C-alpha positions as MATLAB code, in Angstrom:
seq = 'XXXXXXXXXXXXXXXXXXXXXXXXXXXXXXXXXXXXXXXXXXXXXXXXXXXXXXXXXXXXXXXXXXXXXXXXXXXXXXXXXXXXXXXXXXXXXXXXXXXXXXXXXXXXXXXXXXXXXXXXXXXXXXXXXXXXXXXXXXXXXXXXXXXXXXXXXXXXXXXXXXXXXXXXXXXXXXXXXXXXXXXXXXXXXXXXXXXXXXXXXXXXXXXXXXXXXXXXXXXXXXXXXXXXXXXXXXXXXXXXXXXXXXXXXXXXXXXXXXXXXXXXXXXXXXXXXXXXXXXXXXXXXXXXXXXXXXXX';
ca = [
      48.276   27.499   55.670;
      44.841   25.941   55.201;
      43.971   24.875   51.664;
      40.779   26.904   51.896;
      39.677   30.334   53.010;
      37.260   30.538   55.935;
      35.457   33.868   55.874;
      32.490   35.788   57.224;
      30.959   39.281   57.212;
      32.035   42.167   59.440;
      28.622   41.754   61.109;
      30.102   38.929   63.189;
      30.671   41.789   65.684;
      33.881   40.613   67.282;
      37.107   42.530   66.527;
      39.413   42.469   63.501;
      42.234   41.302   65.785;
      40.091   38.405   67.006;
      39.361   37.350   63.421;
      42.957   37.833   62.267;
      44.286   35.668   65.113;
      42.051   32.845   63.877;
      42.819   33.390   60.185;
      39.205   34.258   59.404;
      38.803   36.689   56.517;
      35.882   39.121   56.405;
      33.877   41.199   53.950;
      32.598   44.612   55.003;
      28.989   45.685   55.285;
      28.304   49.403   54.792;
      26.198   52.005   56.565;
      25.081   55.548   55.889;
      25.187   58.185   58.609;
      24.422   61.828   57.923;
      24.351   61.241   54.142;
      27.870   59.789   54.155;
      28.574   56.113   53.506;
      31.065   54.235   55.681;
      32.350   50.688   55.972;
      31.148   48.741   58.990;
      34.775   48.374   60.067;
      34.380   47.456   63.747;
      34.134   51.112   64.792;
      37.463   52.215   63.334;
      35.920   54.988   61.193;
      32.889   55.852   63.324;
      33.265   54.769   66.975;
      30.122   53.367   68.616;
      29.791   56.347   70.970;
      29.717   58.724   67.999;
      27.306   56.551   66.030;
      24.720   56.414   68.817;
      25.123   60.070   69.804;
      24.418   61.115   66.238;
      21.479   58.731   65.935;
      19.971   60.086   69.158;
      20.482   63.614   67.818;
      18.257   62.731   64.872;
      20.690   61.816   62.097;
      19.405   59.126   59.771;
      21.273   55.812   59.826;
      20.755   53.130   57.190;
      22.679   50.006   56.222;
      23.768   48.263   53.044;
      24.710   44.605   52.683;
      27.797   43.253   50.961;
      26.952   43.455   47.256;
      27.471   40.749   44.661;
      30.204   42.890   43.141;
      31.962   43.204   46.487;
      31.797   39.432   46.938;
      33.203   38.852   43.456;
      36.249   40.922   44.336;
      36.552   39.412   47.821;
      36.351   35.786   46.662;
      38.471   36.205   43.545;
      41.678   36.864   45.486;
      41.447   33.528   47.307;
      40.512   31.621   44.161;
      43.418   33.105   42.239;
      45.680   31.959   45.099;
      44.428   28.415   44.554;
      42.221   28.256   47.663;
      38.736   26.821   48.043;
      36.257   28.946   50.011;
      33.844   28.517   52.889;
      32.036   31.803   53.415;
      29.436   32.166   56.163;
      26.978   35.067   55.948;
      24.835   37.092   58.314;
      21.391   35.512   58.793;
      19.103   35.596   55.758;
      16.326   36.484   58.195;
      18.014   39.854   58.722;
      19.805   40.573   55.434;
      19.772   39.522   51.783;
      23.554   39.228   51.725;
      23.352   35.416   51.552;
      21.729   35.665   48.120;
      24.364   38.156   46.968;
      27.139   35.788   48.047;
      25.457   32.864   46.267;
      25.206   34.855   43.028;
      28.899   35.713   43.233;
      29.823   32.089   43.962;
      27.764   30.860   41.015;
      29.481   33.292   38.650;
      32.966   32.527   39.943;
      32.280   28.809   39.860;
      32.094   29.033   36.091;
      35.361   30.951   35.978;
      37.178   28.656   38.444;
      35.560   25.214   37.890;
      38.416   23.441   39.651;
      37.730   25.277   42.927;
      35.051   24.641   45.583;
      32.978   27.547   46.914;
      30.577   26.950   49.811;
      28.192   29.697   50.953;
      26.468   28.999   54.286;
      23.667   31.055   55.830;
      24.613   31.337   59.513;
      21.044   32.074   60.690;
      22.966   34.021   63.343;
      23.545   37.691   64.115;
      26.119   39.901   65.823;
      28.501   38.051   68.149;
      26.321   34.932   67.818;
      27.615   34.887   64.270;
      31.075   35.381   65.762;
      30.525   32.460   68.138;
      29.763   30.177   65.203;
      32.906   31.361   63.419;
      34.989   30.640   66.532;
      33.917   26.991   66.464;
      34.422   26.669   62.715;
      37.970   28.031   62.991;
      38.746   25.502   65.725;
      37.445   22.616   63.634;
      39.381   23.821   60.584;
      42.566   24.006   62.657;
      41.933   20.450   63.874;
      42.022   19.321   60.235;
      38.401   19.310   59.070;
      38.158   19.781   55.303;
      36.104   22.433   53.564;
      33.227   20.149   52.527;
      32.857   18.602   55.971;
      33.112   21.980   57.700;
      30.429   23.514   55.481;
      28.091   20.643   56.336;
      28.964   20.899   60.042;
      28.016   24.576   59.988;
      24.635   23.793   58.445;
      23.992   20.932   60.862;
      24.918   22.876   64.027;
      24.202   26.578   63.345;
      20.879   26.507   65.224;
      22.700   25.460   68.376;
      24.004   29.026   68.711;
      21.489   30.627   71.065;
      20.707   34.361   70.980;
      19.111   36.208   73.914;
      18.936   39.981   74.111;
      17.118   42.918   75.620;
      17.047   46.641   75.025;
      16.261   49.414   77.466;
      15.395   51.762   74.570;
      12.990   50.511   71.904;
      13.103   53.673   69.782;
      15.170   52.256   66.958;
      13.511   48.840   67.025;
      10.269   50.696   66.314;
      11.875   52.921   63.690;
      13.260   49.898   61.872;
       9.940   48.057   61.970;
      11.117   45.327   64.329;
       8.564   46.355   66.962;
       5.216   48.065   66.263;
       4.801   51.746   67.227;
       1.987   50.879   69.637;
       4.041   48.172   71.348;
       6.967   50.568   71.572;
       4.851   53.334   73.116;
       3.196   51.009   75.617;
       6.551   49.439   76.423;
       8.042   52.831   77.185;
       5.167   53.825   79.448;
       5.281   50.555   81.386;
       9.093   50.361   81.432;
       8.965   47.138   79.442;
      12.388   45.731   78.637;
      11.486   42.804   76.357;
      13.570   39.668   76.182;
      14.100   38.775   72.521;
      15.842   36.093   70.526;
      16.690   35.053   66.974;
      14.412   32.202   65.926;
      15.165   29.116   63.819;
      14.525   31.135   60.650;
      17.156   33.656   61.701;
      14.601   36.367   62.473;
      14.248   38.583   65.524;
      11.325   37.729   67.812;
      10.062   39.162   71.089;
       9.581   36.280   73.535;
       8.863   37.787   76.956;
       7.627   41.248   77.909;
       9.393   41.993   81.164;
       9.052   45.118   83.273;
      12.358   46.798   84.205;
      15.846   46.180   82.947;
      16.978   44.523   86.176;
      14.396   41.778   85.751;
      15.396   41.263   82.116;
      19.002   40.779   83.165;
      18.018   38.143   85.720;
      15.708   36.383   83.281;
      18.399   36.334   80.587;
      20.806   34.499   82.904;
      18.068   32.160   84.077;
      17.037   31.379   80.496;
      20.615   30.615   79.546;
      20.788   28.004   82.328;
      17.640   26.403   80.887;
      18.895   26.294   77.302;
      22.632   25.728   77.659;
      24.118   22.370   76.685;
      25.275   21.163   80.141;
      23.414   23.392   82.563;
      25.658   24.921   85.209;
      28.495   22.651   84.047;
      28.605   24.362   80.661;
      32.250   24.665   79.617;
      31.855   26.278   76.203;
      32.400   29.895   75.145;
      29.997   32.722   75.989;
      29.921   35.977   74.034;
      28.094   39.195   74.807;
      27.705   42.137   72.459;
      26.387   45.484   73.624;
      25.606   48.975   72.356;
      26.947   51.668   74.684;
      25.840   49.943   77.886;
      28.975   48.270   79.214;
      27.773   48.346   82.818;
      24.685   46.327   81.903;
      26.797   43.891   79.879;
      29.181   43.400   82.787;
      26.273   42.768   85.163;
      25.087   39.935   82.918;
      28.626   38.613   82.400;
      29.336   38.555   86.142;
      26.094   36.706   86.858;
      26.873   34.122   84.184;
      30.426   33.608   85.439;
      29.060   33.045   88.935;
      26.475   30.472   87.870;
      28.699   28.771   85.246;
      32.218   28.479   86.721;
      33.630   26.233   83.970;
      33.349   28.603   81.017;
      35.818   28.285   78.153;
      38.674   30.756   78.727;
      37.326   31.245   82.260;
      35.294   34.316   81.337;
      32.561   35.873   79.219;
      33.859   37.784   76.197;
      32.248   41.210   75.645;
      32.239   42.962   72.267;
      30.650   46.050   70.764;
      27.598   45.671   68.573;
      28.765   46.799   65.139;
      27.288   49.619   63.106;
      25.138   47.403   60.855;
      23.247   45.869   63.771;
      23.587   49.012   65.903;
      21.787   51.169   63.329;
      18.721   49.013   64.014;
      19.057   48.539   67.790;
      20.375   51.917   68.864;
      22.046   52.196   72.284;
      21.054   50.167   75.329;
      21.033   46.641   73.878;
      22.741   43.656   75.525;
      22.910   40.409   73.555;
      24.034   37.045   74.946;
      25.258   34.069   72.894;
      26.124   30.488   73.843;
      25.859   26.899   72.577;
      22.672   25.142   73.587;
      19.429   23.574   72.425;
      18.867   23.910   68.670;
      15.236   24.971   69.227;
      16.569   28.316   70.478;
      13.618   28.680   72.859;
];
């Protein structure tokens, strides 16, 4: 067993089995749906289809980050077992959970002065966050120590590229990510904007593209421009999606065709979790890969 715990938030949007196989621990975000609070537990309590159906029917959906108290409990178990900790959080440009984790680490550092606790802001979201964790787990398994791995994460986190589009801007508008006027005009003109997460970990609209089909093509084209080795890219590719598997598969198939050397020989597709899904709604496809650190 590693001498330290590598952990993340459930907002890494992979699967619990995927994380368990890599010995990555995780802390749960929370969300409220229909006045009832739930854990963002990878769809085990509220499946994605139910979440989006209820949102479209008008039920209010809000989210809550991992609290300092939750982190205290989560970290304490590892510290009491004699382990150091490297915890990586959802982007600070999307959530304040990084600050909550830092407060918990500061408090526990006084209680366990012999232990090391690193808190790293991923500046990533959804399965892009998961992609970063995949690389960190590999490096840990190859023998990298906790201090070196924490620094590696900081040095390389911006190399995780995020590209995504949504065919329904309703919940982006509702959450304040896109202005009401832009959302209305976009709907009338069938705009399917291509967005990304910038170097501050915040969502940004980059290209206003008419029709979903064109956004799909542009997403694949943009990946080829940003990816580390062009069409010879041999790293992992993750996609997360919200109730639009056909669209996700279209993008995955196009990427597999243009990049035949992908790690594992395929694109991995995951569900967007409830925390991110409450803000995107259905119809979002997000693509993640290793590439230029400028992210655009």
